[in-house]
ROVEX-596248 format. One line per 3 residues: number of its first residue (from 1); their letters; for each residue x, y, z of N, C-alpha, C. Coordinates in Angstrom, 1 decimal. Last residue first. Layout:
NUM) a) X:Y:Z:X:Y:Z:X:Y:Z ~ ... $
***
This chain:
184) phl) -0.1:24.2:17.1:-1.2:25.2:17.4:-0.9:26.5:17.0 ~ 1.1:21.9:14.6:1.4:22.7:15.8:0.2:24.0:15.8 ~ 0.6:20.8:12.3:-0.3:20.3:13.3:0.0:21.2:14.7 $
181) gtr) 2.4:21.9:10.6:1.1:21.9:10.5:0.2:21.6:11.6 ~ 5.1:20.8:11.7:4.5:22.3:11.7:3.1:22.6:11.6 ~ 4.5:18.2:11.3:4.8:18.5:12.5:4.4:20.1:12.6 $
178) iit) 4.5:18.2:8.3:3.4:17.8:9.5:3.5:18.3:10.6 ~ 7.0:19.1:7.6:5.8:20.0:7.3:4.5:19.5:8.1 ~ 8.5:17.3:8.9:8.9:18.4:9.2:7.4:19.3:9.0 $
175) lmr) 7.8:15.0:6.9:7.1:15.0:8.4:7.6:16.4:9.0 ~ 8.8:16.0:4.6:7.3:16.1:4.7:6.8:16.0:6.1 ~ 11.6:16.3:5.0:10.7:17.5:4.7:9.2:17.3:4.9 $
172) tra) 12.1:13.5:5.3:12.1:14.4:6.5:11.6:16.1:6.2 ~ 11.4:12.9:2.7:10.6:12.0:3.9:10.7:13.2:5.3 ~ 13.2:14.0:1.1:11.9:14.4:1.1:11.1:14.0:2.0 $
169) tpd) 15.6:12.7:2.2:15.5:14.4:2.2:13.9:14.7:2.3 ~ 15.0:10.3:1.2:15.3:10.5:2.8:15.2:11.9:3.2 ~ 12.8:8.9:-1.0:13.9:10.0:-0.7:14.1:10.3:0.8 $
166) ptn) 11.1:7.2:-2.6:11.8:6.8:-1.5:13.1:7.7:-1.4 ~ 8.2:7.7:-4.2:9.5:8.6:-4.2:10.5:8.3:-2.7 ~ 6.6:5.9:-3.5:6.4:6.5:-5.1:7.9:7.3:-5.2 $
163) rer) 6.5:5.8:-0.7:6.2:4.4:-2.0:6.7:4.7:-3.3 ~ 6.2:8.0:0.2:7.5:7.3:0.5:7.6:6.3:-0.6 ~ 3.9:9.2:-0.6:5.1:9.6:-1.3:6.3:8.6:-1.0 $
160) dic) 2.0:7.3:0.5:2.2:7.3:-0.7:3.5:7.8:-1.4 ~ 2.9:7.8:3.2:3.2:6.7:2.8:3.3:6.5:1.4 ~ 2.0:10.5:3.5:3.3:10.2:3.6:3.6:8.9:3.0 $
157) gtl) -1.0:10.0:3.0:-0.3:10.9:1.7:1.2:10.5:2.1 ~ -1.5:8.5:5.0:-1.8:8.0:3.8:-1.0:8.7:2.8 ~ -1.2:10.3:7.3:-0.4:9.1:7.2:-0.4:8.6:5.8 $
154) lsk) -3.3:12.1:6.7:-1.5:12.6:6.6:-0.8:11.4:6.2 ~ -5.3:10.6:7.1:-5.0:11.1:5.9:-3.6:11.4:5.7 ~ -5.1:10.0:9.9:-4.8:9.1:8.9:-4.8:9.5:7.5 $
151) vda) -5.3:12.8:10.9:-4.1:12.0:11.1:-3.7:10.8:10.1 ~ -8.0:13.1:10.4:-6.8:13.9:9.7:-5.5:13.1:9.6 ~ -9.0:11.2:12.2:-8.9:11.0:10.6:-8.3:12.0:9.9 $
148) ida) -8.1:12.3:14.7:-7.3:11.1:14.0:-7.7:10.8:12.7 ~ -8.2:15.6:14.3:-8.6:14.6:14.7:-7.7:13.3:14.1 ~ -7.3:19.0:15.3:-6.9:17.9:14.6:-7.6:16.7:15.1 $
145) dar) -8.0:21.0:16.9:-9.1:20.7:16.0:-8.8:19.8:15.1 ~ -6.1:21.9:18.6:-6.9:21.1:19.2:-7.9:20.6:18.2 ~ -2.6:21.1:17.4:-3.6:21.9:17.3:-5.0:21.2:17.8 $
142) iag) -0.2:20.1:19.7:-1.1:19.7:18.5:-2.2:20.5:18.6 ~ 1.1:20.7:22.1:2.1:20.4:21.0:1.2:20.4:19.7 ~ -0.3:20.8:24.6:-0.3:21.9:23.4:0.6:21.8:22.4 $
139) arq) -1.1:18.4:26.0:0.3:19.2:26.2:0.6:20.4:25.3 ~ -3.3:17.8:24.8:-3.5:18.5:26.1:-2.0:18.9:26.5 ~ -2.2:17.0:22.2:-3.2:18.0:22.2:-3.2:18.7:23.8 $
136) age) -1.0:14.8:23.1:-0.1:16.0:22.6:-0.9:17.0:22.6 ~ -3.4:13.3:24.0:-2.1:13.6:25.2:-1.2:14.6:24.5 ~ -4.4:12.8:21.7:-5.1:13.5:22.6:-4.2:13.9:23.9 $
133) lls) -2.4:11.3:20.3:-3.0:12.7:19.9:-3.5:13.4:20.7 ~ -2.3:9.0:22.2:-1.0:9.7:21.8:-1.4:11.4:21.1 ~ -5.0:8.0:21.5:-4.5:8.5:23.0:-3.4:9.5:22.7 $
130) rwa) -4.8:7.6:18.9:-5.6:8.4:19.1:-5.3:9.0:20.6 ~ -3.1:5.6:18.8:-2.6:6.5:18.3:-3.5:7.6:18.9 ~ -4.7:3.3:20.1:-3.4:3.8:20.9:-3.0:5.2:20.2 $
127) gmv) -6.8:3.4:18.2:-6.9:4.0:19.6:-5.8:4.3:20.2 ~ -5.3:2.0:16.1:-5.8:3.7:16.1:-6.4:4.2:17.2 ~ -4.6:-0.3:17.1:-3.6:0.6:16.8:-4.2:2.0:16.6 $
124) dyk) -5.8:-2.3:19.2:-6.5:-1.3:18.5:-5.3:-0.3:18.3 ~ -5.1:-4.8:20.5:-4.8:-4.8:18.8:-5.4:-3.3:18.3 ~ -5.7:-4.5:22.9:-4.5:-4.9:22.5:-3.8:-4.7:21.2 $
121) gda) -8.6:-4.2:23.0:-7.8:-3.0:23.1:-6.1:-3.3:22.8 ~ -10.6:-5.5:20.5:-9.7:-5.9:21.6:-8.6:-4.8:21.6 ~ -11.4:-4.0:18.4:-12.4:-3.9:19.4:-11.7:-4.6:20.5 $
118) ava) -10.0:-4.8:16.3:-9.7:-3.5:17.1:-10.4:-3.4:18.4 ~ -11.5:-6.7:14.9:-10.3:-7.0:15.7:-9.7:-5.8:16.7 ~ -13.6:-5.3:13.8:-13.8:-6.1:14.7:-12.8:-6.5:15.6 $
115) efd) -12.1:-3.4:12.2:-13.0:-2.8:13.4:-13.2:-3.8:14.2 ~ -11.0:-5.2:10.3:-10.1:-4.2:11.2:-10.8:-4.0:12.2 ~ -11.7:-7.4:8.6:-12.6:-6.7:9.3:-11.7:-6.1:10.4 $
112) fga) -10.2:-7.4:5.3:-9.9:-7.7:6.6:-10.9:-7.0:7.5 ~ -10.2:-6.5:2.5:-10.3:-8.2:2.8:-9.9:-8.4:4.3 ~ -9.5:-3.5:3.4:-9.5:-4.5:2.0:-9.1:-5.7:2.6 $
109) gal) -9.4:-1.6:5.2:-10.5:-2.5:5.3:-10.4:-3.4:4.1 ~ -7.0:-0.1:5.7:-7.9:0.4:4.7:-9.2:-0.3:4.6 ~ -5.6:-1.9:7.0:-5.9:-0.5:7.9:-6.9:0.2:7.0 $
106) adv) -5.1:-3.6:5.1:-5.7:-4.0:6.4:-6.3:-2.8:6.9 ~ -3.2:-2.4:3.5:-4.6:-2.9:2.8:-5.5:-3.1:4.0 ~ -1.3:-1.8:5.2:-2.0:-0.8:5.0:-3.3:-1.0:4.2 $
103) lgr) -0.4:-4.5:5.9:-0.9:-3.8:6.7:-1.8:-2.5:6.4 ~ 0.5:-5.4:3.0:-0.6:-6.0:3.6:-1.3:-5.2:5.0 ~ 2.7:-3.4:2.7:1.4:-3.1:1.9:0.2:-3.9:2.5 $
100) naa) 5.2:-2.3:4.5:4.2:-3.5:4.6:2.6:-3.0:3.7 ~ 6.6:-0.1:3.9:7.3:-1.2:3.9:6.4:-2.4:3.8 ~ 5.0:2.0:4.5:5.6:1.8:3.2:6.3:0.5:2.9 $
97) ged) 4.2:1.8:7.0:3.0:1.5:5.8:3.9:1.6:4.2 ~ 6.4:1.8:8.7:5.8:0.6:8.4:4.9:0.5:7.2 ~ 7.1:4.4:8.0:8.2:3.4:7.5:7.6:2.1:7.6 $
94) vmr) 5.0:5.7:9.1:5.3:5.8:7.7:6.0:4.7:7.0 ~ 5.0:4.6:11.6:3.9:4.3:10.8:4.3:4.6:9.4 ~ 7.3:6.3:12.5:7.4:4.8:12.3:6.4:4.1:11.6 $
91) sff) 6.2:8.8:12.6:7.2:8.5:11.6:7.4:7.1:11.3 ~ 4.1:8.4:14.6:3.9:8.9:13.1:4.9:8.6:12.2 ~ 5.9:8.2:16.7:5.0:7.0:16.2:4.4:7.3:14.8 $
88) vff) 7.0:10.5:16.8:7.9:9.3:16.7:7.1:8.3:16.3 ~ 4.9:12.1:17.5:5.6:12.4:16.4:6.4:11.2:15.9 ~ 3.9:10.8:19.8:3.0:10.9:18.8:3.9:11.3:17.4 $
85) gea) 6.1:11.5:21.5:5.7:10.2:21.3:4.7:10.0:19.8 ~ 6.1:14.2:22.0:7.1:13.8:21.2:6.8:12.2:20.8 ~ 3.5:14.0:23.6:3.8:14.8:22.5:4.8:14.4:21.6 $
82) ege) 3.7:12.2:25.4:2.7:11.9:24.5:3.0:12.9:23.3 ~ 7.4:10.8:26.1:6.0:11.8:26.3:5.1:11.6:25.1 ~ 9.0:8.8:25.7:9.4:10.3:25.0:7.9:11.4:25.3 $
79) sea) 8.2:6.8:27.4:9.6:7.1:27.2:9.9:8.4:26.7 ~ 5.4:6.7:27.3:6.2:6.7:28.6:7.5:7.3:28.5 ~ 4.8:6.9:24.7:4.2:7.7:25.3:4.9:7.9:26.9 $
76) lee) 6.2:4.6:23.7:6.6:5.9:23.3:6.0:6.9:24.1 ~ 4.8:2.5:24.8:6.1:2.7:25.3:6.5:4.2:24.9 ~ 2.3:3.0:23.4:2.3:3.0:24.7:3.8:3.0:25.6 $
73) amr) 3.3:2.1:20.7:2.7:3.6:21.3:2.8:4.0:22.7 ~ 4.2:-0.4:21.3:5.1:0.9:20.9:4.5:1.9:21.1 ~ 1.8:-1.6:21.6:2.6:-1.8:22.7:3.9:-0.5:22.5 $
70) vlq) 0.7:-1.6:19.0:0.0:-0.9:20.2:1.1:-0.7:21.4 ~ 2.5:-2.8:17.6:2.3:-1.5:17.3:1.7:-0.7:18.6 ~ 2.0:-5.6:18.5:3.3:-4.7:18.8:3.4:-3.4:18.6 $
67) emr) -0.3:-5.8:17.9:-0.3:-5.9:19.0:1.3:-5.5:19.5 ~ -0.2:-5.8:15.0:-0.9:-4.9:15.6:-0.6:-4.7:17.2 ~ 1.4:-8.1:14.7:1.9:-7.0:14.3:1.2:-5.8:15.2 $
64) dll) -0.4:-10.2:15.5:0.9:-10.1:16.1:1.4:-8.6:15.6 ~ -2.6:-9.6:13.7:-2.7:-9.4:15.0:-1.4:-9.2:15.7 ~ -1.3:-10.4:11.2:-1.5:-8.6:11.5:-1.9:-8.7:13.1 $
61) iaq) -1.1:-12.9:11.2:0.2:-12.2:11.0:-0.2:-10.8:11.5 ~ -3.8:-13.9:11.6:-2.6:-14.1:12.5:-1.4:-13.5:12.4 ~ -4.9:-12.7:9.3:-5.3:-12.3:10.6:-4.1:-12.8:11.6 $
58) fla) -3.8:-14.2:7.5:-3.6:-12.7:7.6:-3.8:-12.4:8.9 ~ -5.2:-16.6:7.9:-3.7:-16.4:7.7:-3.2:-15.0:8.1 ~ -7.8:-15.9:7.8:-7.2:-16.6:8.8:-5.7:-16.5:9.0 $
55) ekt) -8.1:-15.2:5.0:-8.1:-14.4:5.9:-7.6:-14.9:7.3 ~ -7.8:-17.5:4.0:-6.7:-16.6:3.5:-6.8:-15.4:4.6 ~ -8.7:-20.1:6.0:-9.0:-19.1:5.2:-7.8:-18.3:5.0 $
52) pfh) -7.7:-22.0:7.9:-8.7:-22.5:7.0:-9.1:-21.6:6.0 ~ -4.6:-22.6:8.7:-5.4:-21.3:8.2:-6.3:-21.8:7.5 ~ -3.7:-25.3:8.9:-3.3:-24.4:10.1:-4.2:-23.1:9.8 $
49) rsv) -4.8:-26.3:6.8:-4.8:-27.3:8.1:-4.6:-26.1:9.1 ~ -3.9:-24.8:4.6:-5.3:-24.9:5.0:-5.7:-25.6:6.4 ~ -1.2:-25.5:4.4:-1.7:-24.1:4.6:-3.2:-24.1:5.4 $
46) tgt) -1.6:-28.0:3.6:-0.7:-27.9:4.8:-1.0:-26.4:5.3 ~ -2.6:-28.1:1.2:-3.3:-28.3:2.3:-2.9:-28.4:3.7 ~ -0.6:-26.7:-0.5:-1.8:-26.0:0.1:-2.5:-26.4:1.2 $
43) gvg) 2.4:-27.7:0.7:1.2:-27.9:-0.1:0.3:-27.1:0.4 ~ 5.6:-26.1:0.9:4.8:-26.8:1.6:3.3:-26.7:0.7 ~ 7.3:-23.8:0.6:7.8:-25.1:0.1:6.8:-26.2:0.8 $
40) arr) 6.7:-21.3:0.5:7.3:-21.8:1.7:7.7:-23.2:1.6 ~ 6.0:-20.7:-2.2:7.1:-20.3:-1.7:7.5:-20.6:-0.3 ~ 3.4:-22.3:-2.2:4.8:-22.6:-3.1:5.7:-22.0:-2.6 $
37) aie) 1.9:-21.1:-0.5:2.3:-22.5:0.0:3.7:-22.7:-0.8 ~ 1.6:-18.7:-1.6:2.5:-18.6:-0.4:2.8:-20.0:0.1 ~ 0.2:-19.7:-4.0:1.5:-19.2:-4.1:2.0:-19.0:-2.8 $
34) hvp) -2.1:-20.4:-2.7:-1.5:-21.4:-3.3:0.1:-21.0:-3.7 ~ -3.4:-18.0:-1.9:-2.7:-19.1:-0.9:-1.6:-20.1:-1.6 ~ -2.4:-14.9:-4.0:-3.1:-16.5:-3.6:-2.6:-17.3:-2.4 $
31) vsl) -2.2:-11.8:-3.1:-1.7:-12.9:-3.6:-2.1:-14.0:-3.0 ~ -3.7:-9.5:-2.4:-3.9:-10.2:-3.5:-3.3:-11.7:-3.8 ~ -2.6:-8.0:-0.1:-3.2:-9.2:0.1:-3.8:-9.8:-0.9 $
28) gea) 0.9:-7.2:-1.1:-0.2:-6.9:-0.6:-1.1:-8.0:-0.3 ~ 3.9:-7.4:-1.5:2.8:-7.4:-2.6:1.2:-7.2:-2.3 ~ 5.2:-7.3:1.1:5.9:-6.7:-0.2:4.7:-6.5:-1.3 $
25) aft) 3.4:-8.2:2.9:4.1:-7.1:3.1:4.7:-6.3:2.0 ~ 3.0:-10.9:1.8:1.8:-9.7:2.1:2.3:-8.4:2.4 ~ 5.4:-11.8:2.1:4.7:-11.7:1.0:3.6:-10.8:1.0 $
22) eaa) 6.3:-12.0:5.1:6.8:-11.4:3.8:6.3:-10.8:2.4 ~ 3.9:-13.5:5.7:4.0:-12.0:6.3:5.1:-11.2:5.1 ~ 4.3:-16.0:4.6:3.2:-15.1:4.3:3.2:-13.6:4.6 $
19) vel) 6.6:-16.6:5.6:6.6:-16.5:4.2:5.4:-15.5:3.6 ~ 5.9:-17.2:8.3:6.9:-16.0:7.9:7.1:-15.8:6.4 ~ 4.0:-18.8:8.2:3.5:-17.3:8.7:4.8:-16.4:8.4 $
16) vra) 4.9:-21.0:7.0:4.1:-20.4:6.4:4.0:-18.9:6.8 ~ 7.0:-21.6:9.1:7.2:-21.2:7.8:6.5:-20.8:7.0 ~ 5.3:-22.2:11.2:6.1:-21.0:11.5:6.7:-20.6:10.1 $
13) rnr) 4.1:-24.4:10.0:3.2:-23.4:10.3:4.1:-22.0:10.6 ~ 6.3:-26.2:9.9:5.7:-25.8:8.9:4.8:-24.5:8.9 ~ 7.1:-26.4:12.7:8.0:-25.7:11.7:7.4:-25.2:10.6 $
10) qad) 4.8:-27.7:13.6:5.2:-26.6:14.0:5.9:-25.5:13.1 ~ 5.1:-30.1:12.0:3.8:-29.2:11.8:4.1:-27.8:12.4 ~ 7.2:-31.2:13.3:7.4:-30.9:12.0:6.1:-29.9:11.5 $
7) arm) 6.4:-31.6:15.9:7.6:-30.5:15.8:7.5:-30.2:14.2 ~ 2.9:-31.7:16.4:4.1:-32.1:16.0:5.1:-31.2:15.7 ~ 0.9:-29.9:18.9:1.5:-29.9:17.3:2.9:-30.8:17.4 $
4) prs) -0.9:-31.7:21.4:0.0:-30.6:21.0:0.6:-31.0:19.5 ~ -4.4:-32.0:20.8:-3.1:-32.6:21.0:-2.0:-31.6:21.0 ~ -7.3:-30.8:22.5:-6.4:-31.0:21.4:-4.9:-31.4:21.9 $
1) m) -10.2:-32.4:23.9:-8.8:-31.9:24.0:-8.0:-32.0:22.9 $
***
């Protein structure tokens, strides 16, 4: 039976997660654990006690964010309808991807077994997005021959553009082009 975590251990764990989330988002998954520990103001042993591997640390961060994104997709389907919800979700994923290199690395499969995690529906971001896509297709808002791989490629292009040229006018134009191009 495990004992409850001491208050200082809980604070250290929370601080490590916060710093790691910020660091992975800004710099990607290549940042070493010892650098995360240094930035968090703890030793590498403290990080290792809570997260035995770098993948375990990233997984804790990623699972939380993936669960939030799945909930967002479901809420958008209800509040906006699947057709508009799809495009709002697409726009938010562009924002997320431009701001969070670690998430993009994980979705691309770099250093993280995304498929194994996505097997649990509450973390299946692409499955939630696929549901939005299929609903938008049933509503006649998106061409029937578009699939989730097409959507993922479009997202990658938008994220790349947003990272290299963060221009709100260009971003709006790209999203309009995508909406127009996906229309039947």
